[in-house]
N, C-alpha and C positions, 0 to 999 in steps of 0.2 A: 381659482385657486390655487396663490403661493405657495411652496412646501418652503420650510425654512432647510430639509436635505432632501434633494432628488436624488432619486435613485441610484445613480451613480456613484452618488457620496457612499449610500450607505451601504452599497455592494464592495466599495472600497474597505470600508472600517471593516466589514465581516471577512475580507478576504484576510484583513493583517491581523484578525483576532483567529481565523483559522489556521493560517501561515503557520504561525508564533505558540498554537496549543502545545504542537508536540515535543520544542525544545522546551520548553516549561514542564514540560509531563518527563524529557526525561534529565532535567537539572534536578529534578525535585528528589527523579531516583537516585541519581551520582548525590545528589546531598544526603541520604537517608545509608547507602551504602558504604559510603569511603570510611566512617567511623570506624567500621569495622576491621579497617585495613592499618588502622595506625596503635593497634594495640601495643607494638613494640616500637623503639627505635635503633630502627638495623637499613642497610640499603634495600632491600628488598619493600618496607616499607616506605622508604623516600620514594624509590620510583614511585608505585603506589601512588603516593601524594602529589606527583609529577606529572601526572598521565591524568590524576583527574582531576589537577587544575589548568594541563593542557584541552581536556574533552571540555570542560566548562567553558573555558574562554573562545575557542572552535564553533562549540551551539551558539553561544553568543552571538559572536560575528558573523553566524550563519544566519541567526532572525533579525539583526540586525540590518542585511543584504535583503533580507525578504522584505521587512519593514520598508525599507528606504528602495526600493521597488514599485511597494502600492501607495507609498508616500507621491510619488513624483505623477501618478496617474490623478491623484486627490488633490495635489497641486494647484492642477489646472481650474480644477474647482471650486477648491475652497484655499486660499493659499491658508489662512489664518488657522484655522482649523489642521490644516498637513503642518504646521510650525506647532503649532500645541499639542498635538500626537509623537510630533519626533524630539521636544523637550521633553514631554515627561517620557518618550521610550529609552532618551539618555541620560537622564536621573536613576529610571530603575535600574537601566545596567550598571551606574557605577554604584549603586545602593547596591546590590546584588553582587558587586565584583567585592567589594570589601565588604560583606557579610561574610564572604567563605573564604575571604584570609583570615579575618577573622574565628570564622568557627576552626576553618585547618591549626591555624598558631595556637588557640584554645589547647586544642585535642590535641594537640603536640607538645608543648606544655604541660599536661597533667600527667604525661608520663612521669 
């Protein structure tokens, strides 16, 4: 009996989810904490905003590298699935990054 996904493919998908879960939690926590530091327009607020943006970008790059690491193992078994996961992941990172900058600019302009 032939399965659509073999054990190694499912393990690679599980590893992608496991590796990115901590990064997703960290980004959510940073997003929830960051508006508290944008109360006033002064230099400490600008510094904190810059630090939050840099940390979020670093977390996204770390998650992207971990996904690419597992996609190389997945590519040998299911190349179309690996390409679909990579495209979806890049769209998610792009959408989240745009959302961060919109949220920060809205919070900054409402002051």
